[in-house]
C-alpha positions in Angstrom: 108.0 112.8 109.2 106.2 115.1 111.6 102.9 116.8 111.1 102.8 119.2 108.1 104.3 122.5 109.3 102.8 124.2 106.2 99.2 123.4 107.0 97.1 126.5 107.2 93.7 127.8 106.2 95.5 129.8 103.4 97.2 126.6 102.1 94.0 124.5 102.1 92.0 127.3 100.5 94.5 127.8 97.6 95.5 124.3 96.7 94.3 120.8 96.5 96.3 117.7 97.1 95.1 114.8 94.9 95.7 111.2 94.2 93.8 109.3 91.5 91.5 106.2 91.4 90.5 104.8 88.1 91.7 107.9 86.4 89.6 110.2 88.6 90.8 112.7 91.2 90.7 111.9 94.9 91.2 114.9 97.1 93.5 113.5 99.8 93.8 116.7 101.6 90.0 116.8 102.3 88.1 113.7 101.1 84.7 115.3 102.1 85.1 118.1 99.5 83.2 117.8 96.2 85.2 116.8 93.0 87.4 119.5 91.6 86.7 120.2 87.9 90.1 121.7 87.2 91.9 118.7 88.8 89.7 116.4 86.6 90.7 118.4 83.5 94.4 118.2 84.5 94.3 114.5 85.1 92.5 113.9 81.8 95.1 116.0 79.9 98.0 114.3 81.8 96.8 110.8 81.0 96.4 111.7 77.3 99.8 113.4 77.3 101.8 110.7 79.1 100.0 107.6 77.9 100.4 108.6 74.2 102.4 105.9 72.6 105.0 108.4 71.4 105.6 110.0 74.8 109.2 109.1 75.7 109.3 108.8 79.4 108.5 105.2 80.5 108.9 106.1 84.2 106.1 108.7 83.8 103.9 106.1 82.1 104.4 103.8 85.0 103.5 106.4 87.5 100.3 107.3 85.6 99.3 103.8 84.8 99.8 102.7 88.5 98.4 105.9 89.8 101.4 106.4 92.1 101.9 110.1 91.4 100.3 113.0 93.3 98.8 116.1 91.9 98.6 119.6 93.4 96.5 122.3 91.6 96.9 126.0 92.2 95.7 129.3 90.7 98.7 131.4 89.6 102.3 130.3 89.3 104.7 132.2 91.6 101.9 133.8 93.7 101.9 133.9 97.5 98.6 131.9 97.6 99.9 129.2 95.3 103.2 129.0 97.3 101.2 128.3 100.5 99.3 125.5 98.8 102.3 124.1 97.1 104.4 124.0 100.3 101.6 122.0 102.0 101.1 119.6 99.1 104.8 118.9 98.5 105.3 118.2 102.2 102.3 115.8 102.2 103.9 114.1 99.2 107.1 113.6 101.2 105.1 112.2 104.1 103.6 109.6 101.8 106.6 108.5 99.8 109.5 106.6 101.2 112.9 106.0 99.7 112.2 102.3 99.7 109.0 102.4 97.6 109.3 100.2 94.5 107.0 102.2 92.3 107.8 105.3 90.2 106.4 108.4 91.9 106.4 112.1 91.4 104.6 115.2 92.5 103.0 117.3 89.8 102.1 120.9 90.5 99.8 122.5 87.9 98.8 126.1 87.8 95.7 127.6 86.1 97.7 130.6 84.8 99.5 132.2 83.1 99.2 130.1 80.0 100.6 132.7 77.5 104.3 132.6 78.6 107.1 132.1 76.1 110.2 130.1 77.2 112.0 133.1 78.8 108.8 134.2 80.6 108.2 130.7 81.9 111.8 130.3 83.0 111.5 133.5 85.1 108.2 132.3 86.7 109.6 128.9 87.4 112.6 130.3 89.3 110.4 132.9 91.1 108.2 130.0 92.3 111.2 127.9 93.5 112.6 130.9 95.3 109.3 131.6 97.1 109.0 127.9 98.0 112.5 127.9 99.4 111.9 131.1 101.4 109.0 129.4 103.2 111.1 126.2 103.7 114.5 127.6 104.8 113.5 128.6 108.4 112.3 125.1 109.0 114.6 122.7 107.2 118.2 122.4 106.2 119.2 121.8 102.6 119.5 118.1 101.6 123.2 117.4 102.6 123.6 115.0 99.6 123.5 117.9 97.1 124.8 121.5 96.8 122.6 124.5 97.5 124.8 126.7 95.2 122.7 126.9 91.9 125.9 127.3 89.9 127.5 124.2 91.4 127.5 121.1 89.1 126.1 119.1 92.1 123.2 121.5 92.7 119.7 120.2 93.2 116.6 121.9 94.5 115.8 120.9 98.1 112.6 121.1 100.1 112.1 119.8 103.6 115.6 118.3 103.5 114.9 116.2 100.3 116.5 116.8 96.9 114.4 117.1 93.8 115.0 117.4 90.1 112.5 119.8 88.6 111.0 119.6 85.1 108.9 122.5 83.8 106.1 122.0 81.4 104.1 124.7 79.6 102.2 125.5 76.4 105.1 127.6 75.0 107.8 125.0 75.1 109.6 124.2 71.9 110.1 120.5 73.0 107.1 118.3 72.4 107.7 116.3 75.6 107.4 119.5 77.6 104.3 121.0 76.0 101.3 120.9 78.4 98.2 123.1 78.5 99.0 124.7 81.8 102.3 125.7 83.5 103.4 122.7 85.5 106.3 121.9 87.8 107.2 118.2 88.2 109.1 117.4 91.4 111.1 114.2 91.1 112.6 112.8 94.3 116.3 111.9 93.8 116.1 109.1 96.2 114.2 106.8 93.9 116.9 107.1 91.2 119.6 106.1 93.6 117.4 103.0 94.3 117.2 102.3 90.5 121.0 102.5 90.2 121.5 100.2 93.2 119.1 97.7 91.5 121.1 97.9 88.2 118.0 99.2 86.3 118.9 102.9 85.7 121.2 102.6 82.7 118.8 100.5 80.7 115.9 102.7 81.6 117.9 105.8 80.6 118.8 104.2 77.2 115.2 103.4 76.5 114.0 106.9 77.3 116.6 108.6 75.2 115.9 106.4 72.2 112.2 107.2 72.5 112.9 111.0 72.9 115.0 111.0 69.7 112.2 109.2 67.8 109.7 111.8 69.0 111.8 115.0 68.7 114.3 114.1 66.1 117.1 114.7 68.6 118.0 114.4 72.3 117.3 117.6 74.2 120.2 120.0 74.0 119.9 121.0 77.6 121.0 117.6 78.9 124.5 117.3 80.4 126.4 114.7 82.3 126.1 114.9 86.0 128.9 116.9 87.5 129.7 118.7 84.2 127.3 121.6 84.8 124.5 122.6 87.1 121.2 120.8 86.6 119.5 124.1 87.2 119.9 124.8 83.5 117.6 121.9 82.7 114.6 122.8 84.9 112.8 125.1 82.5 113.8 123.3 79.3 115.1 126.4 77.5 118.5 126.3 75.9 120.2 129.0 78.0 123.0 131.4 77.1 126.6 130.5 78.0 126.7 133.2 80.7 123.3 132.4 82.2 123.1 132.0 86.0 120.2 130.5 87.9 118.1 133.4 89.4 118.0 131.7 92.8 119.4 132.7 96.2 119.7 130.0 98.9 119.6 131.1 102.5 120.3 131.5 105.3 124.1 131.5 105.4 126.6 130.4 102.7 125.8 127.7 100.2 126.7 124.3 101.5 129.4 122.3 99.7 128.4 118.9 98.4 130.0 115.9 100.2 132.6 114.0 98.3 130.6 110.8 98.6 128.1 112.3 96.0 130.6 112.4 93.2 130.4 109.5 90.7 133.1 106.9 90.6 136.0 107.5 88.2 135.0 106.7 84.6 131.3 106.7 85.4 129.1 108.8 83.1 125.7 109.6 84.6 123.5 111.5 82.2 120.0 113.0 82.6 117.6 111.3 80.3 115.3 114.3 79.8 112.2 112.8 81.4 109.6 114.3 83.8 110.2 111.3 86.1 113.6 109.8 85.3 116.7 111.8 86.3 120.1 110.5 87.5 121.8 112.9 89.9 123.5 110.6 92.4 122.8 110.9 96.1 123.7 108.6 98.9 121.1 106.5 100.7 119.9 107.9 104.0 117.0 107.6 106.3 114.3 110.2 106.3 113.9 112.3 109.5 
């Protein structure tokens, strides 16, 4: 990928892009800067959260244990300043991560505030942030052609810089234990790595393990989960059980929403379910080379 088109003084001033080494933050965007106390607090909370023996997502555990995830820290969810920093950080993540990587990886964006949102309030802020992110990205990049840009389409997935992501929202007010986190957080999971897992024959077993662990923790499988192609995955992003007439508050642009290619549909008789995990998600997408 080319140089980061979202690089700016505003982006660097209002966001940090971090890796970790031995459980401590490493500011990849500017290694000469002093340690970031908020990033240290987030990483400590994340390790305690994900590495808890009861936490269901084994993919997330792998990413944290092997320190293959990336972290972006920002001030206020759905603010122009945070959007500038998030755009920069997410693009840096895509520059680092290739579809052929063998490790689990994910980009975690954590915001200092607001921390007092209920599930409806968080859902509104999540979609406001995704809209702002898309508004910055749309003039520069097309939607990932492997997925639909229509948020009501069963084959919809969020796209940034031409790459599809499944989004998982975490926040203090979530009713699901596996989504409760001290700060509002958006987890960006690249779809490409799940296609690799399916090609390697590992996905179904991994999904089964995650779902069994979630049922042990929560007492039930998350009610927001649906089979791929049965309903839009947008309903799962915030984690709230939405109303039957709910529509994602998201407008893709410019132009009309693109139709998903027929190659993306699962083979007849194939059931691909989302396992309800901040790292593991199963929306199919064809293998392609990055630009």
